[in-house]
C-alpha positions in Angstrom: 0.0 0.0 0.0 1.4 3.4 -1.0 1.5 5.8 1.9 1.6 9.5 1.3 2.6 12.1 3.7 0.5 15.3 3.8 2.6 18.5 3.4 2.0 21.4 5.7 0.2 24.3 4.1 2.3 27.1 2.7 2.9 29.6 5.6 4.1 33.1 4.8 6.3 33.7 7.9 8.7 31.5 9.8 6.8 32.4 13.0 3.6 31.2 11.4 5.3 28.0 10.3 6.7 27.5 13.8 3.3 28.0 15.4 1.9 25.3 13.0 4.6 22.9 14.0 4.1 23.5 17.7 0.3 23.0 17.4 0.9 19.8 15.4 3.2 18.5 18.1 0.6 19.4 20.8 3.0 21.8 22.5 0.6 24.8 22.3 -3.1 25.3 22.1 -5.4 28.3 21.6 -7.4 29.7 24.5 -11.0 28.6 24.0 -12.4 32.0 24.7 -9.9 34.4 23.0 -7.7 32.4 20.7 -4.3 33.4 22.2 -1.8 30.6 22.0 -0.9 28.9 25.3 2.1 26.7 26.2 0.8 23.3 27.4 4.0 22.8 29.5 4.6 19.4 28.0 8.3 18.8 27.6 7.7 15.7 25.4 5.6 17.8 23.0 8.3 20.5 22.9 10.9 17.9 21.8 8.4 16.5 19.2 8.1 20.0 17.8 11.9 20.4 17.5 12.2 17.0 15.9 9.5 17.8 13.4 11.2 21.1 12.6 14.5 19.4 12.0 13.0 16.7 9.9 10.8 18.9 7.7 12.1 22.5 7.7 10.6 25.0 5.2 12.3 25.3 1.8 15.6 27.1 2.0 15.9 26.9 5.8 18.4 24.7 7.5 17.2 22.1 10.1 19.1 24.0 12.8 17.5 27.3 11.9 14.1 25.7 11.8 14.6 24.1 15.3 15.8 27.5 16.6 12.7 29.3 15.3 10.4 26.7 17.0 12.3 27.2 20.3 12.1 31.0 20.0 8.4 31.0 19.3 7.8 28.6 22.1 9.8 30.8 24.5 7.6 33.8 23.5 4.3 32.0 24.3 3.0 32.1 27.9 0.9 29.5 29.7 -2.0 31.8 30.3 -4.3 33.9 28.1 -3.7 37.7 28.6 -7.4 38.4 28.2 -8.9 35.8 30.6 -9.8 37.0 34.1 -7.5 35.6 36.8 -10.1 32.9 37.8 -10.2 31.6 34.3 -6.5 31.7 33.4 -5.0 28.4 32.3 -8.3 27.1 31.0 
């Protein structure tokens, strides 16, 4: 049986590509109420994202540069939504 691998959609920026990879790996998720990305604090998902980035970087980008972008984007995302009231943060 022939197995095909689905390519990621064309993303216009490296940041957008990295966010897509982080979501695919389960490392981040959107806030259900506001859509802000939130770090899921899952070290295994973080490593999966870096592995995905190294294995399938965007055209013209080295595997090391792709992995560095994923790490940079992950470091810029918090674990709470800035718009949620304190009693809802982390949901």
